[in-house]
C-alpha positions as a printed NumPy array, in Angstrom:
array([[ 10.533,  31.834, -16.271],
       [  6.952,  31.363, -17.541],
       [  4.535,  29.751, -15.059],
       [  3.477,  26.28 , -15.995],
       [  2.13 ,  23.161, -14.295],
       [  4.523,  21.148, -12.121],
       [  6.226,  18.317, -14.027],
       [  5.36 ,  14.831, -12.626],
       [  8.366,  13.156, -11.163],
       [  7.39 ,   9.888, -12.75 ],
       [  7.193,  11.538, -16.235],
       [ 10.631,  13.132, -15.72 ],
       [ 12.167,   9.812, -14.941],
       [ 10.284,   8.008, -17.728],
       [ 11.23 ,  10.484, -20.44 ],
       [ 14.816,  11.088, -19.493],
       [ 17.02 ,   9.706, -22.217],
       [ 19.723,   8.369, -19.881],
       [ 17.299,   6.414, -17.662],
       [ 17.045,   6.741, -13.817],
       [ 20.791,   7.385, -13.26 ],
       [ 20.785,  10.247, -15.706],
       [ 17.624,  11.681, -14.293],
       [ 19.042,  11.517, -10.777],
       [ 22.251,  13.201, -11.964],
       [ 20.284,  16.112, -13.536],
       [ 17.977,  16.484, -10.489],
       [ 20.428,  15.979,  -7.681],
       [ 23.859,  16.927,  -9.224],
       [ 25.192,  13.356,  -9.011],
       [ 23.923,   9.749,  -9.314],
       [ 21.703,   9.22 ,  -6.258],
       [ 22.497,   6.527,  -3.748],
       [ 20.63 ,   4.8  ,  -0.943],
       [ 22.002,   7.305,   1.644],
       [ 20.33 ,  10.302,   0.091],
       [ 17.271,  11.225,   2.039],
       [ 15.106,  14.271,   1.391],
       [ 13.916,  15.711,  -1.906],
       [ 15.989,  19.005,  -1.88 ],
       [ 19.333,  17.638,  -0.782],
       [ 21.98 ,  17.988,  -3.609],
       [ 19.239,  19.201,  -5.922],
       [ 19.885,  22.199,  -8.197],
       [ 17.699,  25.243,  -8.021],
       [ 16.999,  25.109, -11.773],
       [ 15.692,  21.551, -11.429],
       [ 13.483,  22.376,  -8.436],
       [ 12.109,  25.374, -10.363],
       [ 11.343,  23.213, -13.306],
       [  9.392,  20.727, -11.171],
       [  7.285,  23.367,  -9.385],
       [  6.73 ,  25.289, -12.628],
       [  8.07 ,  28.746, -11.641],
       [ 11.023,  30.657, -10.141],
       [ 11.373,  30.486,  -6.39 ],
       [ 12.099,  34.067,  -5.044],
       [ 12.917,  32.979,  -1.505],
       [ 14.785,  29.805,  -2.427],
       [ 17.644,  30.749,  -0.045],
       [ 15.302,  30.257,   2.909],
       [ 14.263,  26.707,   1.964],
       [ 15.564,  24.256,   4.574],
       [ 17.456,  21.175,   3.367],
       [ 15.3  ,  18.096,   2.825],
       [ 12.184,  20.109,   2.119],
       [  9.585,  18.7  ,  -0.235],
       [  7.901,  21.746,  -1.863],
       [  4.285,  21.936,  -1.052],
       [  3.398,  22.091,  -4.689],
       [  4.693,  18.563,  -4.993],
       [  3.222,  17.209,  -1.729],
       [ -0.087,  16.591,  -3.532],
       [  0.745,  13.706,  -5.813],
       [ -1.238,  15.039,  -8.66 ],
       [  2.386,  15.434,  -9.848],
       [  2.12 ,  11.63 , -10.312],
       [  0.295,  10.964, -13.636],
       [ -3.188,   9.626, -12.95 ],
       [ -3.164,  10.197,  -9.219],
       [ -5.077,  12.933,  -7.356],
       [ -5.544,  13.847,  -3.749],
       [ -2.804,  11.629,  -2.328],
       [ -0.276,  12.749,   0.29 ],
       [  3.361,  12.327,  -0.565],
       [  5.415,  10.597,   2.107],
       [  8.68 ,  10.002,   0.296],
       [ 10.031,  10.777,  -3.093],
       [ 12.731,   8.039,  -3.356],
       [ 11.279,   5.468,  -3.387],
       [  7.946,   7.059,  -4.169],
       [  5.321,   6.481,  -1.463],
       [  2.   ,   8.223,  -1.089],
       [ -1.205,   7.561,   0.981],
       [ -4.82 ,   8.471,   0.501],
       [ -6.652,  10.657,   3.055],
       [ -9.46 ,   8.704,   4.616],
       [-12.295,  10.768,   3.229],
       [-10.985,  10.045,  -0.303],
       [-11.529,   6.256,   0.357],
       [-15.308,   6.531,   0.572],
       [-15.992,   4.57 ,  -2.701],
       [-16.81 ,   0.951,  -2.376],
       [-14.302,   0.357,  -5.162],
       [-11.142,   2.457,  -4.841],
       [-10.584,   4.397,  -8.106],
       [ -7.123,   4.135,  -9.747],
       [ -6.353,   7.785,  -8.992],
       [ -7.082,   7.298,  -5.255],
       [ -5.208,   3.998,  -4.669],
       [ -2.194,   4.464,  -2.482],
       [  1.426,   3.96 ,  -3.811],
       [  4.051,   1.888,  -2.017],
       [  7.365,   1.444,  -3.852],
       [ 10.532,  -0.1  ,  -2.541],
       [ 12.675,   0.811,  -5.539],
       [ 12.428,   2.72 ,  -8.78 ],
       [  9.65 ,   1.727, -11.249],
       [ 10.813,  -0.205, -14.356],
       [ 11.555,   1.97 , -17.359],
       [  9.565,  -0.35 , -19.727],
       [  6.025,  -1.423, -18.804],
       [  4.917,  -2.606, -22.234],
       [  2.313,  -5.342, -21.773],
       [  2.891,  -6.69 , -25.317],
       [  6.395,  -7.751, -24.434],
       [  5.961,  -8.752, -20.821],
       [  6.501, -12.339, -19.69 ],
       [  6.071, -14.188, -16.431],
       [  8.188, -17.249, -15.564],
       [  6.91 , -19.964, -13.248],
       [  9.758, -22.229, -12.229],
       [ 11.621, -23.735,  -9.255],
       [  9.986, -26.881,  -7.807],
       [  7.433, -27.428, -10.483],
       [  6.862, -30.211, -12.897],
       [  6.725, -28.069, -16.058],
       [  8.358, -24.564, -15.95 ],
       [  6.314, -21.988, -17.777],
       [  6.978, -18.683, -19.559],
       [  3.722, -16.877, -20.092],
       [  2.835, -13.644, -21.824],
       [ -0.091, -11.521, -20.719],
       [ -1.9  , -12.766, -23.797],
       [ -1.212, -16.434, -22.718],
       [ -2.642, -15.779, -19.344],
       [ -5.827, -14.304, -20.815],
       [ -6.143, -17.208, -23.347],
       [ -5.206, -20.241, -21.241],
       [ -6.783, -19.502, -17.88 ],
       [-10.168, -18.339, -16.563],
       [-10.227, -14.555, -16.254],
       [-11.962, -13.293, -13.112],
       [-12.583,  -9.892, -11.514],
       [-12.659,  -9.396,  -7.77 ],
       [-12.646,  -6.504,  -5.33 ],
       [ -9.59 ,  -7.127,  -3.174],
       [ -8.013,  -5.183,  -0.318],
       [ -4.316,  -4.323,  -0.445],
       [ -2.893,  -2.799,   2.74 ],
       [  0.64 ,  -1.887,   3.575],
       [  1.933,  -3.748,   6.678],
       [  3.098,  -0.354,   8.04 ],
       [ -0.234,   1.354,   7.714],
       [ -0.736,   3.26 ,  10.979],
       [  2.985,   3.471,  11.742],
       [  2.716,   7.306,  12.417],
       [  0.728,   6.632,  15.645],
       [  3.561,   4.725,  17.437],
       [  5.44 ,   6.337,  20.28 ],
       [  8.384,   6.271,  20.365],
       [  8.404,   6.578,  16.578],
       [  9.21 ,   3.559,  14.481],
       [ 11.431,   4.034,  11.441],
       [  9.888,   3.957,   8.   ],
       [  7.207,   5.807,   6.037],
       [  4.94 ,   7.514,   8.552],
       [  1.683,   6.135,   7.145],
       [ -1.466,   7.294,   9.012],
       [ -4.553,   5.474,   7.818],
       [ -4.428,   5.724,   3.98 ],
       [ -2.001,   2.959,   2.924],
       [ -5.02 ,   0.763,   1.941],
       [ -7.367,   0.391,  -1.001],
       [ -9.917,  -1.966,  -2.51 ],
       [ -9.891,  -1.772,  -6.24 ],
       [-11.471,  -4.281,  -8.516],
       [ -8.71 ,  -6.38 ,  -9.958],
       [ -8.977,  -8.45 , -13.103],
       [ -6.681, -11.419, -13.809],
       [ -6.238, -15.187, -13.347],
       [ -6.08 , -17.19 , -10.184],
       [ -2.529, -17.762,  -8.94 ],
       [ -3.618, -21.278,  -7.937],
       [ -4.677, -22.096, -11.504],
       [ -1.291, -21.097, -12.964],
       [  0.613, -23.023, -10.237],
       [ -1.474, -26.161, -10.914],
       [ -0.783, -25.864, -14.604],
       [  2.946, -25.831, -13.785],
       [  2.541, -28.783, -11.363],
       [  3.525, -28.117,  -7.745],
       [  6.293, -30.442,  -6.563],
       [  5.463, -32.017,  -3.156],
       [  8.709, -30.563,  -1.798],
       [  7.637, -27.014,  -2.374],
       [  6.711, -25.202,   0.798],
       [  7.108, -21.506,  -0.127],
       [  6.797, -19.184,  -3.068],
       [  9.358, -16.576,  -4.196],
       [  8.286, -13.438,  -6.153],
       [ 10.304, -11.209,  -8.348],
       [  9.508,  -7.921, -10.117],
       [ 11.079,  -5.646, -12.7  ],
       [ 11.53 ,  -2.611, -10.427],
       [ 15.04 ,  -1.239, -10.002],
       [ 16.997,  -1.114,  -6.735],
       [ 17.656,   2.449,  -5.475],
       [ 21.399,   1.922,  -6.003],
       [ 20.777,   1.21 ,  -9.69 ],
       [ 22.674,  -2.04 ,  -9.475],
       [ 21.116,  -4.719, -11.737],
       [ 22.124,  -7.564,  -9.377],
       [ 20.163,  -6.18 ,  -6.38 ],
       [ 16.361,  -6.409,  -5.807],
       [ 14.404,  -3.822,  -3.919],
       [ 11.827,  -6.382,  -2.903],
       [ 11.445, -10.134,  -3.327],
       [  8.975, -11.729,  -0.906],
       [  6.949, -14.922,  -0.849],
       [  4.337, -16.913,   1.03 ],
       [  3.609, -20.456,   2.278],
       [  2.406, -22.701,  -0.504],
       [ -0.908, -23.203,   1.364],
       [ -1.656, -19.503,   1.115],
       [ -0.497, -19.31 ,  -2.505],
       [ -3.091, -22.005,  -3.452],
       [ -5.965, -19.776,  -1.971],
       [ -8.317, -19.022,  -4.888],
       [ -8.634, -15.39 ,  -3.692],
       [ -5.176, -14.652,  -4.932],
       [ -4.794, -13.15 ,  -8.435],
       [ -2.138, -12.556, -10.979],
       [ -3.732,  -9.317, -12.143],
       [ -3.467,  -7.437, -15.424],
       [ -6.416,  -5.094, -14.897],
       [ -7.665,  -2.568, -12.411],
       [-11.203,  -1.166, -12.317],
       [-12.034,  -2.231, -15.849],
       [ -8.835,  -0.855, -17.468],
       [ -5.147,  -1.184, -17.261],
       [ -3.31 ,  -1.253, -13.865],
       [ -1.958,   2.172, -12.933],
       [  1.769,   2.159, -13.615],
       [  2.471,   3.103,  -9.961],
       [  0.296,   0.141,  -8.843],
       [  2.342,  -2.394, -10.743],
       [  1.432,  -2.398, -14.503],
       [  1.271,  -4.425, -16.559],
       [  1.22 ,  -7.434, -14.218],
       [  1.198,  -7.878, -10.445],
       [  0.119, -10.247,  -7.651],
       [ -2.82 ,  -9.418,  -5.485],
       [ -2.857, -11.334,  -2.202],
       [ -5.678,  -9.995,  -0.031],
       [ -5.56 , -10.243,   3.66 ],
       [ -1.767, -10.416,   3.96 ],
       [  0.712,  -7.456,   3.983],
       [  0.778,  -5.621,   0.617],
       [  4.442,  -6.549,   0.208],
       [  3.245, -10.05 ,  -0.683],
       [  1.445,  -8.569,  -3.746],
       [  4.516,  -8.179,  -5.9  ],
       [  4.258,  -5.39 ,  -8.404],
       [  5.716,  -5.456, -12.024],
       [  5.738,  -9.261, -11.571],
       [  8.225, -11.17 , -13.781],
       [  8.858, -14.469, -11.912],
       [  7.266, -16.837,  -9.309],
       [  9.419, -19.725,  -8.276],
       [  8.711, -22.446,  -5.747],
       [ 11.207, -23.359,  -3.006],
       [ 11.702, -26.013,  -0.36 ],
       [ 12.563, -23.35 ,   2.272],
       [ 11.132, -20.082,   3.515],
       [ 12.136, -17.522,   0.915],
       [ 15.152, -15.437,   1.834],
       [ 14.842, -12.625,  -0.778],
       [ 14.996,  -8.918,  -0.275],
       [ 12.804,  -7.747,   2.643],
       [ 12.185, -11.382,   3.775],
       [ 15.013, -11.624,   6.361],
       [ 16.114,  -9.608,   9.385],
       [ 13.233,  -7.557,  10.806],
       [ 11.508,  -6.557,   7.521],
       [  7.817,  -7.339,   7.717],
       [  8.295,  -9.098,  11.028],
       [  7.122,  -8.446,  14.589],
       [  8.37 ,  -9.723,  17.92 ],
       [  6.916, -13.053,  19.081],
       [  6.021, -11.506,  22.417],
       [  4.902,  -8.03 ,  23.749],
       [  7.732,  -5.66 ,  24.325],
       [  8.015,  -2.339,  26.165],
       [  8.147,   0.769,  23.905],
       [ 11.685,   1.35 ,  22.765],
       [ 12.932,  -2.113,  23.599],
       [ 15.729,  -3.577,  21.445],
       [ 14.542,  -7.029,  20.341],
       [ 16.95 ,  -9.743,  19.165],
       [ 16.464, -10.589,  15.477],
       [ 15.931, -14.246,  16.377],
       [ 12.765, -13.228,  18.275],
       [ 10.94 , -11.773,  15.25 ],
       [  8.359, -13.72 ,  13.241],
       [  7.053, -13.095,   9.701],
       [  3.723, -11.226,   9.426],
       [  1.071, -13.276,   7.755],
       [ -2.703, -12.424,   8.037],
       [ -3.394,  -8.744,   8.723],
       [ -5.566,  -7.807,  11.809],
       [ -9.204,  -6.729,  11.794],
       [ -9.47 ,  -2.945,  11.035],
       [-12.039,  -0.253,  10.168],
       [-11.895,   3.193,   8.525],
       [-14.219,   6.196,   8.845],
       [-14.685,   7.788,   5.436],
       [-17.46 ,  10.251,   6.38 ],
       [-17.537,  12.674,   8.   ],
       [-14.092,  13.933,   7.205],
       [-11.689,  14.508,  10.092],
       [-12.122,  18.113,  11.211],
       [-15.6  ,  18.554,   9.838],
       [-17.693,  21.414,  11.205],
       [-21.313,  20.444,  10.319],
       [-24.144,  22.869,  10.97 ],
       [-26.454,  20.154,  12.245],
       [-26.407,  17.502,  14.92 ],
       [-27.762,  14.626,  12.769],
       [-25.021,  12.906,  10.771],
       [-24.516,   9.823,   8.715],
       [-21.31 ,   8.071,   9.697],
       [-19.886,   5.479,   7.274],
       [-16.778,   3.628,   6.227],
       [-15.258,   0.283,   5.48 ],
       [-13.899,  -2.676,   7.565],
       [-11.74 ,  -5.685,   6.72 ],
       [-10.188,  -8.614,   8.509],
       [ -7.155, -10.435,   7.107],
       [ -8.056, -14.002,   6.143],
       [-11.575, -13.808,   7.733],
       [-14.567, -11.455,   7.58 ],
       [-15.924,  -8.692,   9.786],
       [-18.961,  -9.573,  11.926],
       [-19.675,  -6.154,  13.531],
       [-18.739,  -2.511,  13.498],
       [-19.607,  -0.143,  16.359],
       [-19.027,   3.526,  16.743],
       [-18.848,   5.874,  19.782],
       [-19.087,   9.66 ,  20.055],
       [-18.651,   9.858,  23.803],
       [-14.992,   8.725,  24.005],
       [-15.941,   5.041,  24.292],
       [-18.447,   5.324,  27.255],
       [-21.201,   3.854,  24.982],
       [-21.196,   2.215,  21.595],
       [-23.699,   2.168,  18.738],
       [-24.097,  -0.751,  16.265],
       [-23.818,   0.036,  12.562],
       [-25.437,  -1.529,   9.533],
       [-22.737,  -3.798,   8.075],
       [-22.898,  -5.124,   4.556],
       [-21.374,  -8.462,   3.554],
       [-18.294,  -8.581,   1.394],
       [-19.081,  -8.876,  -2.397],
       [-16.379, -11.507,  -2.583],
       [-13.65 , -13.053,  -0.366],
       [-10.878, -10.5  ,   0.151],
       [-13.003,  -7.331,  -0.222],
       [-13.649,  -4.786,   2.433],
       [-17.21 ,  -4.355,   3.85 ],
       [-19.272,  -1.135,   3.937],
       [-20.717,   0.   ,   7.178],
       [-22.943,   3.   ,   8.064],
       [-25.24 ,   4.419,  10.66 ],
       [-27.005,   7.644,  11.608],
       [-26.113,   9.503,  14.795],
       [-27.622,  12.442,  16.685],
       [-25.141,  14.469,  18.632],
       [-26.714,  15.954,  21.785],
       [-25.614,  19.624,  21.469],
       [-23.166,  21.89 ,  19.812],
       [-19.489,  21.274,  20.598],
       [-16.372,  19.153,  19.882],
       [-16.779,  15.426,  19.378],
       [-14.624,  12.465,  18.427],
       [-16.205,   9.589,  16.412],
       [-14.526,   6.362,  17.113],
       [-14.985,   3.126,  15.045],
       [-14.101,  -0.414,  16.13 ],
       [-14.566,  -3.552,  14.125],
       [-14.915,  -7.193,  15.328],
       [-13.993, -10.193,  13.098],
       [-15.769, -13.529,  12.777],
       [-13.474, -15.059,  15.456],
       [-14.571, -12.48 ,  18.025],
       [-11.286, -10.422,  17.815],
       [-11.999,  -6.772,  18.3  ],
       [ -9.924,  -3.73 ,  17.315],
       [ -8.21 ,  -2.183,  20.393],
       [ -7.922,   1.433,  21.397],
       [ -4.168,   1.059,  21.097],
       [ -1.813,  -1.778,  20.275],
       [  1.478,  -2.943,  21.78 ],
       [  4.527,  -1.066,  20.354],
       [  6.821,  -2.909,  17.997],
       [ 10.185,  -1.787,  16.612],
       [  9.154,  -1.617,  12.931],
       [  5.749,  -0.05 ,  13.456],
       [  3.643,  -2.808,  11.818],
       [  0.024,  -3.966,  12.184],
       [ -1.418,  -0.897,  13.87 ],
       [ -5.128,  -1.592,  13.942],
       [ -6.079,   0.82 ,  16.736],
       [ -9.452,   2.695,  16.458],
       [ -9.776,   5.16 ,  13.701],
       [-10.908,   8.544,  15.18 ],
       [-12.198,  11.626,  13.461],
       [-12.931,  15.009,  15.041],
       [-16.269,  16.717,  14.444],
       [-17.213,  20.226,  15.723],
       [-20.951,  20.98 ,  15.66 ],
       [-21.379,  24.733,  15.192]])
């Protein structure tokens, strides 16, 4: 077999003539189902060789469930570079912290969180959005209608997965083992969600939104949705929320929800429905996919690690907690000098960050940083400072942010069964040689 570049998984699925079921059958030997976990399981050698771009001489030694290292860097995903693949079905990938140093997260560095399979058709020309439910005038809007009939705005807005930081829980919580990189702050272009809802006329009985997208359930069943979440009507009417059709001056990346998505800064990324096709207003808390049970919920009270919590004692996550990220120096850096610039970003749910401090002596002392204001509501804030390490050796740089209400990041948070809302200090190791 001639050597060639690995084939992006997304390209394979997009170009397969039989759609996702046929692609699954060719890759895995049968139509995949929700019980299949692990990339290699039931996958033919020829299909794996095709994806990695070469024959695999020692394929008999490959353990079941292995994701080949050639595919672990999601450059195999068209238009994405440097991300770390966490799961292949559904596709989920995070961004190493040092690749998040830009004030505006580039498309190729924005993390990917999927709950199902991407839609097979993302043609913006034919896309429509329905606004219905408890409204005075139901609307069906094309992307062109949105651009023509409403004010178009661009904003830098943070999207963060509710499970960002899950990998640091002990005992482990089930789900994608995000470390720090399930977050990004691209510049999104679109129209205000509140403007569109006002145009439809919000019925006084409406208390909650319900969102739907065009993504496909992992089972392939058309009557099942992988994700359909919502938010209180008061949050939906916040002018920071966008129905977005652009990302960083161009189209939205397909894996980030092209051609149309919600962007709801400050709340879990699951509220920012991708591949958006419908928003309907309800007179009850939405009960769609991933809105009930323990999905995107935490216990109402602290629990001991490993505790089994009754479902009735969980509450829906709303605003995300204050958090900071060190983007330079890179974790594991070995600088040849003791003077370093330390920098990163901080954000705080529905409020702003008032201070970021760092420590390099394991929290014995703290140094204030220079903190910039957010360019707009919903964006993260840049912070930076210079430090002088006293001598050669191993150091850890810790960062902690404090929000406008005086709430400070903790060294560690209470355990919860689903591994949500981990806003413990970000720490990076530095060895001065």
